[in-house]
N, C-alpha and C positions, 0 to 999 in steps of 0.2 A: 592493340597497336596504337601507340600515341602519335599518330600522324594526321595531317590535314592536307587537302588539296590546295595548291596555289592557284586559286581561281582568278587571280589577276592575269595569269597567263592564258586563261580560257574564256575571259570575258563573262564569267558567271554562267556559262551554258555548258551543256554536256557535249563538248566538241573537243577534238584532239588539238591542242595548241600547235600553232605553226612551227615553233622551234622543235617540238617533238616530232612532227611529221617530217620536217626537212632535215634535221640533224641527228636525232637520237634514236628514231625507230629502227634504223638499219643496224644500229649497234646493240640494240636490245634483244634479249632472247624471247622466244615465243611465250614463255612463262611470265616474263616481266611485262609483256604487253597485256596478257590476261589479267595480271594483278592491277595494272594501271586502269584498265577498263572497269574492273570491279570497284575500285575505290572511287573512281570518278562517278560511277553510277550511284554509289551509296554515299557520296559526299565526304564521309569520314570513316575512319577505322578505329575510333577511340575505344569502342566497347568490345573489340574482337582481338584475339591473339592470332599469331601467325598460323597455328595449327587449324583454327576455326576457318580462317580465310582459305587455306589450302584445301580443306575438305569441301568447301562450297564451290570452289572453282573447278577442281580437277582431281579425281581419285588418285592420279599418278603424281600429283604435286605434293611436296613436303613442306614443312614449316621452314626449313632452311631455304627452299626455293623462294618462298614469300619474303623472308628476311633479305635475301639477296636482291630481289626486285625492289623492295623499299629502299635499300641502300643505293641502288642504281638511280632510281628516280629522284631521290633526295640529292644525290651528287650533281645531277644535271639541273636541279632547281625546279623541278615540276611539283614536288611535294616538300614539306618540311615538317619537323617535329612540332607538335602543338606547343605553343608558348614561345617558339623561336621565330625570329624574323626570317623572311624568305631569303634564300641564298642569292647573292648577286649574280646577275646574268653576265655574260662575257662583255656585253656592251657597257654595262655599268662599271665593270672592273677596270675598263680603260680610263675612267675618270677618277678612279680612286687615288688618293694622295700617295705619292711614291713611297713615303715612309711606311704605309700600311703593307706594301708588298714585301717589305724586308723583315716582317715580324718573325718569320721562321728562322732567320739568321741569328736572332738574339734570344730565341725561345729555349726552353729546356730540351734535354735529350728526348724526353717522352713526346714533346710537341713535334720535334723533328721527325720522329718515327711515324707519328700519325700523319704528318704532312706528306711524307714520302709514300705512305700507303694510300692516301686519298687522292688517287689520280682520276682525272676525268676520262670518259671514253675516248675523247679525241687524243688525249695524251698517251693513252694506251696504244691506240692505233699508230701514233707517231713513233713510239718506242719500238714497236714490232717492225715497222718499216725501216728503222734505223739500225736494228741489230739482227743479224742472221742467227746469232746464238739464242736470242729471245724467241725468235720465230720457231727455231728448232725445239726449244723448251716447251712452247705452247703446243706444237704439233705432237710431240712425243707424249706429253701429259695427256692429251686427248686420246691418244692411242692406248695408253695404259688404263685410263679410267673408262674408256669406251663411250665417251660422250663429249659434247661441245662444252668448253669451259664457260662458267658463269662470270659475270662481272667481278664478283668478290674473289673468285679463284684467280682471275687474271691479275687483279691488283696485288693479291698476296704473292703470287709468283714473281712479279716484277719487284715487289718490296724486298723479297728474300734475295733476289739476284742483284739488284742495284744498290739498295741501302746497306745490306749486310755482306755484299760481295761474295755471295755463295755461288759456287760454280754450278752450271746446269747439270753436269753429271752427278754432283752430290745431291742436288734437289731431286733428280729423277730416281736416285737410289732410295731416297726417303719415300717418295710417292709409290714406288714399286713395292716396298716393304709394307706400307700401309694398305695397299690394295690386297696384298697376299694375306693379310689378317682381317680383311673385310672391314677396315676402318679408313675409308678413303675420303671422308669428309675433310674439307679444307681446314677447319679449325683443328682437327687432330694432326694433320700434316704440319700445320704451323707450329703446334706445340712441340712436335718431335724436332723440327728444324731449330726452334729456339733453344731446346736442350743441347743440341749439337753446337750451336753458337757459343753457349755458355761453357761447353767442354772444349772449345777451340778445335773442333774436328773440321779440318779443311782439306786434307789429302785423301786420295782414293783409298789408300791403304788403311788410314784411320777409319774411314767410312765403312769399309768392308768388315773391319774388326768390330765396330759398334753394331753393325747389322747382325753379325753372328751372335753377339751378346744378347741383342734384343730378341732374336729368333729363339734362342735358348730359353730366355725368361718367359717369352710369350707361350712357348710350348708347355713349359711347366705350369704357367697360369691356366692354360686351357685344360690341362689334366686336373688341376685343383678344382676348377669349376665342375668338371665332369664327375670326378671320383667322389667329391663331397656332396654331389647332388644339388648344387646351388642352382636356383632358377633365375639368376641374374648375373650381370657382369661384376667383376671385382671392382671395388672402390680404389681410389688412388692410394690410400694408405695400405690396403690389402695387397695391391700390386707391389708396393715397396717391400712388404714382408716377403712376398714370393721371390722378388729379385734378390733379396738378401739370402734367402734359403738356397736359391740357385747358385749364388756365388760361393756358398759354403759347401756345396756338393750334397745337400740334403735331398734324398730321393722322394718320389711321390708316395712310396710305401710308408716311409717314416712320417710324412705329412698326414697321410690318412690315419695312421696309428695315433698320432698326436691329436687329430681331430676327434677320434673316438673317445680318448681320455678327456678331452675338453668338454665334449657334450655330456659325458657321464658326470663330470664334476660341476658343470655350470648349467647344463640343460639347454645350451644354445651354441651357435657358432660364434666363437670369440677369437679372432685372429691374434689379438694381443696375448691371450692366454696360451694359445697354440705356440706362439713365438717363444714364450718363456720356457715351455716344455722342450721345444726343439733346440733352443740355445743351450739348455742344461745338458741335454743328451750330447750335443756336439762338444761341449767343454769337457765332458767325461769320456770322450772318444768312443761313444756308443753309436755305431753306424748301421747296425742291423737289429731287427726285432728280437731275435734270440739273445743278443748281447744285452738289450734293454731289459728283457724279462729276467735274465739271470741276475743282472744288477739290482733290479727291484726286489727279487726274491731274497738275495743276500741282505739287502737293506732291511726288509721287513723282518727277516729272521733275527738279525742282530738287535733290532729295535725291541722285539718281544722277548729277547733272552739276554739280559744285561751281562750275565756271567760269560756267555759265549761271545758277546761283543768284546769283553775284555780279553778273552782267550784268542780272539781273532786278531788282536793287535800283535805286532812283531814281538817275538819272545826275547827274553833277556839274553838267551844264548846266542841269538842272532845279532844282538846289538853289542855284546861284549865278548872278549876273548876267553872268559871263564864261564862255567856252568853254575848259575846261581842256585839251581835246585840241588845239586850235589853238595854245595857249600852248606845249605840249610840242613840237609840230611846229616852231614858230618857234625854240625853244631848240635843237633838234637841227640845224637848218639854219644856225644862226648861232653855231657853236662858235668861240670865239676862237683865233687862231693864236699859238702860243707860240714866240718867237724864240729861236734857239740863241745862246749866247755865242760 
């Protein structure tokens, strides 16, 4: 973790800074407080990653919890990334040149998004007090996830609601779906929400249709992992393949059959190779294993017997109104006699 303690706020001693005790501790989660005590005790976290710190503090703490705590304490100015200057306090900000406060107004879209997402704890508290809808969103999300929201989760929800104008009902549908598939981390929720924003999903009807689509794709993906005996989750590219197969109506039985042929041919799991097989079957209107086996048998037989391959082509009688075989027979039986001089 590339952070250092802002010792100017603590006078170089292992003590909780006044601004932390007075303003920020009540807004911090218990895990965030544990992380702060740990890094203040050890002075730096340069040589440790989030997972290491989580393991040393609490067996129930995750790397995501540590990252969230670091994000919170950085935002309020207690710590900063190594090599960066310490974030201005609220008092310092009052003396900042007015032009500096308007940077976000002329910055890029990306900067605007980041500014909208980097709310202080005080700003979050103010928004909740100002908006009954946000208060409902926070409460409902905590009920769905079964836990108190972290600082990062709070910021993300407000960012989706305020910056992207996403309705609370739409956000809650996403959260409920993510919870149902055991992927309720805020980063995953945010990715789903961003994909909906790109698809311009804004109505309840559109959201329900997308949920049904995702449920179907996820169900097939789970079957793929189980039936193929994978000991891991699907990669992003593999999920794209599964979604395409789902849209084409390809069954898990055909996927498993294509998997067997892929392993026999390549000796490994290769979704790209499987996709070529499944795409070829689909283009040839082969939708069951017997149909595939019959197709392959005919192909192999014709390949090994060129004469039969020719015979299997449409006959001349089928293509013309006359029988070519009878004409040849007539010609052979009526060979003209050539008189000798």
